[in-house]
C-alpha positions in Angstrom: -77.1 164.9 -191.6 -77.5 161.9 -190.3 -74.9 159.5 -188.9 -74.3 156.3 -191.3 -72.1 153.7 -191.9 -70.8 154.0 -195.7 -69.6 151.0 -197.3 -67.9 151.2 -200.7 -67.4 147.8 -202.5 -65.0 147.9 -205.7 -64.5 145.2 -207.6 -60.8 144.1 -208.4 -59.3 143.6 -211.8 -62.5 144.0 -213.9 -59.9 145.4 -216.6 -58.6 141.8 -216.9 -61.9 140.5 -217.2 -63.0 142.8 -219.9 -60.0 142.3 -221.7 -60.8 138.1 -222.0 -64.6 138.3 -222.1 -65.2 140.9 -224.4 -67.2 144.0 -223.5 -70.8 142.7 -223.8 -69.8 139.6 -221.5 -67.5 141.0 -219.1 -70.6 144.0 -218.6 -72.9 141.7 -218.0 -70.9 139.5 -215.2 -69.8 142.9 -213.6 -73.4 144.2 -213.7 -74.9 140.6 -212.2 -72.1 141.0 -209.4 -72.9 144.7 -208.5 -76.5 144.0 -208.4 -76.0 141.0 -205.8 -73.6 143.5 -204.2 -76.5 145.7 -203.3 -79.1 143.1 -203.1 -76.9 141.8 -200.1 -76.8 145.7 -198.8 -80.8 145.6 -198.7 -81.0 142.2 -197.0 -79.0 143.8 -194.1 -80.8 146.9 -193.9 -78.7 148.9 -195.9 -79.3 151.0 -199.1 -78.0 151.2 -202.2 -77.0 154.9 -203.1 -75.4 154.4 -206.1 -73.7 152.1 -208.5 -70.3 153.5 -209.6 -69.5 151.0 -212.8 -67.8 148.3 -211.1 -68.4 149.8 -207.5 -71.3 150.1 -205.2 -71.7 152.5 -202.4 -73.9 151.8 -199.3 -75.2 153.4 -196.2 -76.4 151.7 -193.0 -78.1 153.5 -190.3 -77.1 150.2 -187.8 -73.6 149.8 -188.0 -73.6 146.2 -186.8 -75.9 145.5 -189.9 -73.3 147.2 -192.1 -70.2 145.2 -190.7 -72.6 141.8 -191.1 -73.3 142.8 -194.6 -69.8 143.4 -196.2 -68.3 140.1 -194.2 -71.7 137.8 -195.7 -70.4 139.4 -199.0 -66.6 138.2 -198.8 -67.6 135.0 -197.5 -70.3 134.0 -199.9 -68.6 135.7 -202.7 -65.4 133.3 -202.1 -67.4 130.1 -201.7 -69.2 131.1 -205.2 -65.8 131.8 -207.1 -64.0 129.4 -205.8 -64.2 127.1 -209.0 -63.9 129.8 -211.3 -61.0 130.3 -213.7 -58.2 132.4 -212.0 -58.3 135.3 -214.8 -62.1 135.7 -214.5 -62.5 136.0 -210.6 -63.5 139.2 -209.9 -62.7 140.0 -206.1 -64.0 142.8 -203.9 -62.1 145.2 -202.1 -64.1 147.1 -199.6 -64.0 150.6 -197.4 -66.0 151.4 -194.6 -66.5 154.4 -192.4 -69.1 156.3 -190.1 -69.8 159.4 -189.7 -72.3 162.6 -190.2 -73.5 162.3 -193.5 -75.3 164.8 -195.7 -78.3 163.2 -198.2 -79.6 165.1 -201.2 -81.3 163.9 -203.8 -80.6 160.6 -202.9 -77.1 160.8 -202.6 -74.4 161.3 -199.9 -71.9 163.9 -199.4 -69.6 164.0 -196.4 -66.2 163.2 -194.7 -67.1 159.1 -194.5 -68.3 158.8 -198.0 -64.8 160.1 -199.1 -62.4 158.2 -196.5 -64.8 154.8 -197.3 -63.8 155.5 -200.9 -60.2 155.9 -199.9 -60.0 152.7 -198.0 -61.3 150.8 -200.8 -58.5 152.2 -203.1 -55.8 151.2 -200.9 -57.3 147.7 -199.9 -56.0 144.6 -201.6 -58.5 142.3 -203.6 -60.6 140.4 -200.7 -59.6 142.9 -198.2 -62.1 145.0 -195.7 -60.4 148.5 -194.5 -62.4 150.1 -191.6 -62.4 153.2 -189.6 -61.8 153.2 -185.7 -65.1 154.7 -185.6 -66.8 151.5 -187.0 -64.8 149.4 -185.2 -65.7 151.3 -181.7 -69.4 151.8 -182.8 -69.7 148.2 -182.6 -68.8 147.8 -179.1 -67.0 145.7 -176.6 -69.0 142.1 -177.7 -69.2 142.5 -181.7 -67.0 138.9 -182.3 -65.8 140.4 -185.0 -62.2 139.4 -185.8 -59.8 143.0 -186.8 -56.4 143.7 -186.8 -55.1 147.3 -186.5 -52.9 148.6 -189.3 -52.0 151.9 -187.4 -52.9 155.6 -187.9 -53.2 156.4 -191.3 -53.3 160.0 -193.1 -56.0 159.9 -195.5 -56.2 162.2 -198.7 -58.4 165.2 -197.9 -58.2 164.9 -194.3 -55.7 166.6 -192.1 -56.0 164.6 -189.0 -55.1 160.8 -189.3 -57.6 158.1 -188.4 -56.5 154.5 -187.2 -57.5 151.8 -189.4 -58.3 148.3 -189.3 -58.9 145.2 -191.5 -61.8 143.0 -190.8 -60.6 139.4 -190.7 -63.2 137.4 -192.6 -61.7 134.4 -193.5 -62.7 131.4 -191.4 -59.1 130.2 -191.5 -57.3 133.4 -190.7 -56.0 133.7 -187.0 -55.9 137.0 -185.7 -56.4 138.7 -182.4 -60.0 139.6 -181.2 -60.0 143.4 -180.1 -61.1 144.6 -176.9 -61.6 148.1 -177.3 -60.8 150.7 -174.7 -63.2 153.5 -173.8 -62.0 155.5 -176.6 -59.5 155.2 -179.3 -56.7 158.0 -179.0 -55.5 159.7 -182.3 -52.2 160.5 -182.7 -50.1 163.3 -184.2 -48.7 162.1 -187.2 -46.9 162.9 -190.5 -45.7 160.5 -193.4 -42.2 161.3 -191.9 -43.0 160.2 -188.5 -44.6 157.0 -189.1 -42.4 155.5 -191.8 -38.8 156.1 -192.0 -38.1 154.1 -195.2 -38.4 150.8 -196.6 -35.9 148.2 -196.9 -35.9 145.3 -199.6 -33.9 142.1 -199.6 -33.7 139.8 -202.6 -30.7 137.3 -203.0 -27.4 138.8 -201.6 -28.6 142.3 -202.7 -30.1 144.7 -199.1 -31.2 148.2 -199.9 -32.7 150.9 -197.6 -34.5 153.7 -199.1 -36.3 156.8 -197.1 -38.7 159.0 -198.1 -36.8 161.0 -200.4 -36.2 158.3 -202.7 -39.8 157.3 -203.8 -41.3 156.6 -205.9 -39.2 153.3 -206.1 -38.9 151.6 -209.2 -38.4 147.8 -208.9 -37.4 145.9 -212.2 -34.7 143.9 -214.4 -32.9 146.8 -216.1 -30.1 148.4 -214.3 -31.8 151.7 -214.8 -34.5 150.4 -211.9 -33.7 151.7 -208.3 -33.9 148.2 -207.0 -32.8 145.3 -209.6 -34.3 142.2 -209.6 -32.3 140.3 -212.4 -34.6 137.1 -213.6 -36.4 136.8 -217.0 -39.8 136.6 -215.3 -39.3 140.0 -213.9 -40.6 143.0 -216.6 -37.9 146.0 -217.4 -40.0 148.1 -215.0 -42.0 145.5 -212.8 -43.7 147.5 -209.9 -43.6 150.9 -208.4 -43.3 151.7 -204.4 -44.8 155.1 -203.6 -46.3 156.9 -200.6 -49.7 158.2 -200.6 -51.3 160.3 -197.7 -48.9 158.5 -195.5 -48.9 154.9 -196.5 -46.6 152.8 -198.6 -48.5 151.7 -202.1 -47.4 149.2 -204.2 -48.5 149.5 -207.9 -47.9 146.3 -210.3 -46.8 147.3 -213.9 -45.7 144.4 -215.2 -46.8 141.7 -217.9 -46.8 138.9 -215.7 -48.1 140.2 -212.1 -47.1 140.6 -208.8 -48.0 138.7 -205.5 -47.9 140.1 -202.0 -47.6 138.1 -198.7 -47.5 139.7 -195.6 -45.9 138.4 -192.7 -48.4 135.8 -190.9 -50.6 135.7 -193.4 -51.1 132.5 -195.3 -53.0 133.9 -198.3 -51.2 136.2 -200.7 -52.6 139.1 -202.6 -52.4 138.7 -206.4 -51.9 142.0 -208.5 -52.7 142.5 -211.9 -52.1 146.4 -212.8 -53.2 147.0 -209.7 -52.3 148.5 -206.1 -52.2 147.3 -202.6 -51.2 149.1 -199.3 -48.2 147.8 -197.9 -49.4 148.1 -194.1 -46.9 146.0 -192.4 -43.6 143.5 -193.4 -44.0 140.6 -195.9 -42.7 139.4 -199.3 -43.2 140.1 -203.2 -42.8 137.7 -205.8 -42.5 139.0 -209.0 -43.2 137.2 -212.3 -44.5 134.1 -210.3 -46.6 133.1 -207.6 -45.3 131.8 -204.4 -46.5 128.4 -205.4 -43.5 128.4 -207.4 -40.5 128.0 -205.1 -37.9 129.7 -207.9 -40.1 132.7 -208.1 -37.9 135.7 -207.4 -39.1 136.8 -203.9 -38.2 140.4 -202.3 -38.3 140.6 -198.8 -39.8 144.1 -197.7 -39.4 145.9 -194.2 -41.2 149.0 -193.1 -38.6 151.4 -190.9 -40.1 153.6 -188.6 -39.2 157.2 -188.1 -36.8 156.7 -185.4 -34.5 155.0 -188.3 -32.5 157.1 -191.0 -32.2 155.5 -194.2 -30.8 156.5 -197.2 -30.4 155.1 -200.6 -27.7 152.2 -201.4 -26.8 149.4 -199.3 -28.1 149.7 -195.4 -25.1 150.0 -192.9 -24.9 148.1 -189.8 
């Protein structure tokens, strides 16, 4: 058993690329990109554990090398795809965890592997989510910008772990973390972390508690939250809670965009999921660049507030 940093790199929206290019050309594009991801990992002291279709599992003995590798991947890939057609951009979602790992016949097993995979699922395109152990292992003078997303319940684990988002974009302003001597876990449950979610569109303001989930957003009256705009699909998006975390899933025809408070860049979703880790806005059927796009404001309510389905009462 060895202590390793595990990184799971997944390609977002590969289904759209296959639909556009066809199986042969899309397979070539995905294979070329995953091979490049593997080469960046190896160049930074990592090992390619295995290729998983449109994903790559990497292991690193040195934690700092792992973070340097994945930050370089995102920065370099952003430059590479800047001029690609939007519908052909294969963006990366990365989850990273550190812990004891069992290596058998070249494969890796253990909690860190499971958590890295789960964080990759929860991340949005171009995001890097890491556990507190990864940040803590960097030390006090690591120069890596990151922002805490708070304690999260990860599927398969009984105890929550604090999750951080690595801010790799040069233009993103985020706090530099000066870590205390140790990060203290809190005993949390979905109910204690989140009391519910509040949605607002035009003059409609509704609040929903955990028992109301999954929450369906769409154009038809049967939706839990109705957005009556022709660009909004009959069933456009679903908000649910998984392992103590809110997740938005786009199920629409024209896509969904999510922008968190304080962030300049939006996350574009097309039949994809996004972790709702803080308050923000959701544009439906058109991006935020279109000032007329139907836009929902959302706010996560902590567990100290009791909400019920219907209009929010003052």
